[in-house]
C-alpha positions in Angstrom: 199.6 -112.5 41.3 198.2 -109.4 40.1 194.7 -110.0 39.0 192.5 -107.3 37.2 189.3 -106.8 37.2 187.5 -104.8 34.3 184.6 -102.8 35.6 181.3 -101.7 33.7 179.8 -98.6 33.5 176.2 -98.6 32.5 175.3 -95.0 31.4 171.2 -94.1 31.5 170.5 -91.6 28.9 167.3 -89.6 29.0 167.1 -87.4 26.1 166.1 -83.4 26.7 162.4 -82.9 28.6 161.2 -80.6 31.0 162.6 -80.8 34.3 159.7 -82.5 35.7 159.3 -84.5 33.2 163.3 -86.2 33.3 162.8 -86.2 37.0 159.6 -88.8 36.6 161.2 -91.2 34.3 164.1 -91.5 36.7 162.2 -92.3 40.3 160.2 -94.7 37.5 163.6 -96.2 37.2 164.2 -96.2 41.1 161.6 -97.3 42.6 159.7 -100.5 43.5 156.9 -101.4 41.0 154.1 -104.5 41.7 153.0 -106.3 38.5 149.9 -107.8 39.2 147.0 -106.3 37.6 144.7 -103.2 39.0 141.8 -103.0 39.3 138.7 -100.9 40.8 137.9 -103.7 43.5 142.0 -104.2 43.9 142.2 -100.2 44.7 138.8 -100.4 47.2 140.4 -102.9 49.0 143.8 -100.9 49.4 141.6 -98.3 51.1 139.3 -99.6 53.0 142.6 -101.6 54.9 144.1 -97.8 55.7 143.8 -95.6 58.1 144.7 -92.3 59.4 148.0 -94.2 61.0 148.4 -96.4 57.9 147.5 -94.4 54.7 146.8 -96.1 51.9 150.3 -97.1 49.9 149.9 -96.9 46.3 153.6 -95.7 45.0 154.3 -96.3 41.4 151.5 -98.2 40.7 149.8 -98.5 37.4 146.3 -97.9 37.4 146.1 -96.4 34.2 142.8 -96.8 31.9 140.5 -97.7 35.8 137.0 -95.8 36.0 138.0 -94.3 39.6 135.1 -92.4 39.7 134.1 -90.8 43.1 136.7 -93.1 45.2 137.8 -91.6 48.8 141.8 -91.4 48.0 142.4 -88.9 51.0 145.7 -89.3 52.4 147.1 -91.5 50.3 150.7 -91.8 49.1 150.4 -92.2 45.4 153.9 -90.7 44.3 154.8 -92.0 40.8 152.0 -93.6 39.8 150.7 -93.8 36.7 146.8 -92.7 35.7 147.1 -92.1 31.8 143.4 -91.5 30.8 141.9 -93.1 33.7 138.7 -91.5 35.5 138.9 -90.1 38.9 135.9 -87.8 38.1 134.6 -86.3 41.7 137.2 -88.2 43.7 138.0 -87.6 47.3 141.7 -86.6 47.1 142.6 -84.4 49.7 146.2 -84.3 51.3 147.2 -86.8 49.0 150.8 -86.8 47.5 150.4 -87.0 44.1 154.4 -86.4 43.4 155.6 -87.5 40.4 152.1 -88.9 38.9 152.3 -89.7 35.3 149.0 -88.5 33.8 148.1 -87.1 30.9 144.6 -86.7 29.6 143.2 -87.7 33.5 140.0 -87.1 34.3 139.1 -85.7 37.7 136.5 -83.2 37.1 135.0 -81.9 40.2 138.2 -83.9 42.4 138.8 -82.8 45.4 142.4 -81.9 45.3 142.9 -79.5 48.2 146.2 -79.4 49.7 147.5 -82.1 47.8 150.9 -82.2 46.2 151.7 -82.3 42.9 155.2 -81.9 42.1 156.8 -82.3 39.0 153.6 -83.9 38.0 152.8 -84.5 34.1 149.2 -83.8 33.4 148.9 -82.6 30.2 145.7 -82.6 28.7 143.7 -83.3 31.9 140.4 -82.3 32.7 140.5 -81.0 36.2 137.5 -78.9 35.5 135.8 -77.7 38.8 138.1 -79.2 40.6 138.9 -78.4 44.3 142.4 -77.5 44.1 142.6 -75.3 47.2 146.0 -74.8 48.8 147.6 -77.3 46.6 151.1 -77.8 46.0 151.7 -77.5 42.3 154.5 -78.1 40.0 155.1 -79.5 36.4 153.0 -79.8 33.2 149.7 -78.9 33.1 149.7 -77.5 29.4 146.4 -77.8 27.7 144.5 -79.1 30.6 141.9 -78.1 31.2 140.8 -76.3 34.3 137.6 -74.0 33.6 135.6 -73.2 36.8 138.4 -74.8 39.2 138.9 -73.6 42.8 142.9 -73.0 43.2 142.7 -70.0 45.3 145.7 -70.2 47.7 147.5 -72.8 45.3 151.3 -72.8 46.0 152.3 -72.5 41.6 155.2 -70.8 42.6 159.1 -72.0 41.0 160.9 -74.8 43.3 164.1 -72.8 43.6 165.4 -75.6 46.1 165.0 -78.4 43.2 167.0 -76.7 40.1 169.5 -79.2 39.4 168.1 -80.3 36.5 166.5 -77.3 34.8 163.6 -74.7 35.9 160.9 -76.9 37.4 157.8 -74.4 37.4 154.3 -74.6 36.8 153.5 -74.5 33.0 150.0 -73.9 32.3 150.4 -73.2 28.4 147.5 -72.9 26.5 145.3 -74.1 29.2 141.3 -73.1 29.8 141.2 -71.7 32.8 138.0 -69.8 32.0 136.3 -68.6 35.3 138.8 -70.4 37.5 139.5 -68.6 40.9 142.9 -68.0 41.5 142.6 -65.7 44.2 145.8 -65.3 46.3 147.5 -68.3 44.2 151.4 -67.7 44.0 152.3 -68.3 40.4 155.7 -67.2 40.8 157.8 -67.9 37.2 154.9 -70.5 36.0 154.1 -69.8 32.4 150.6 -69.4 30.8 151.2 -69.0 27.6 148.2 -68.5 25.6 146.0 -69.6 28.4 142.5 -68.9 28.4 141.7 -66.8 31.4 138.3 -65.3 30.9 136.6 -63.8 33.6 139.0 -65.9 36.1 139.4 -64.3 40.0 143.3 -63.4 39.9 142.4 -61.2 43.6 146.1 -61.2 45.1 147.9 -63.6 43.0 151.2 -63.5 43.0 152.3 -63.4 38.8 155.8 -62.0 39.7 157.8 -63.4 37.0 155.2 -65.2 35.3 155.2 -65.4 31.1 151.5 -64.8 30.1 152.6 -64.3 26.9 149.2 -65.0 24.7 146.7 -65.4 27.3 143.3 -63.7 27.4 142.3 -61.9 30.5 140.0 -60.4 29.6 137.3 -60.2 31.8 139.1 -61.1 35.1 139.4 -59.5 38.4 143.2 -58.6 38.9 142.6 -56.5 42.2 145.8 -56.4 44.1 147.4 -58.9 41.9 151.2 -58.7 40.9 152.5 -58.9 37.6 156.6 -57.8 38.5 158.3 -58.5 36.1 155.9 -60.5 34.1 156.1 -61.5 30.2 153.4 -60.1 28.8 153.9 -60.1 25.2 150.6 -60.4 23.5 148.4 -60.7 26.0 144.8 -59.7 26.0 143.6 -57.3 29.3 140.2 -56.1 28.4 137.6 -55.5 30.3 139.5 -56.9 33.9 138.8 -55.4 37.2 141.4 -53.9 39.7 143.1 -52.7 37.2 144.6 -49.8 39.0 145.6 -51.5 42.2 148.1 -54.5 39.9 151.3 -54.2 41.4 154.5 -54.0 39.6 153.6 -52.8 36.5 156.6 -49.7 36.0 158.6 -53.6 35.5 156.8 -55.0 32.7 157.8 -54.2 29.3 154.6 -53.0 26.9 152.4 -53.4 30.0 151.0 -50.0 29.1 150.0 -50.9 25.3 148.4 -54.8 26.5 146.2 -52.7 29.7 145.6 -49.6 27.6 147.1 -47.4 30.7 
């Protein structure tokens, strides 16, 4: 006797979103979740039990709306963590893995995040003023974030061409406040900085190859030896910039003569 089995096909539909948001959503479907409630005391306990050989594991945890200001998370694995509206001002997040983090509106003012990994993060509207992001890897949504006075020197924020199966995964700083930020030596290749405030920013030696800076304000910024090859500069403002004669790739930028006053 022949038996026939009917198979069931389950389809997960993820509506169109930027690639990094879709990646974060898919991660939340597959990663294990701890259901116990979190508070600062529990976070402190987990961190106190960690070591360099056995870093704190906070993967996929929900730390929404917690006050974690000044906490030392250095070296912790915080992949796929949720930090919506949490306060991590002045926290130590140096070397931390924050890949796929969901953290819109998080307060990271003054936090030490040097050499941290922020791949496919959602930090829309986050407060990163005066944060230390030197050498950090940044791919994801930082639209409308406050990065005033932040240090992003030598940050790796260029598009990741190895992870494009879900669409372009780049750093997005649209309408972000980068006033007086330090972006010297930062790699912003194909990043989006549409209508960003870059007034007085330090972009010495920064790579903006293929970046979209439409509507961005570079008034008083230092662009000495910056590379703008193939950048989109529609309606961008370059008033009183420093290093104008040293900027690389200007011949490949459409409309740059009018924008930069050559």
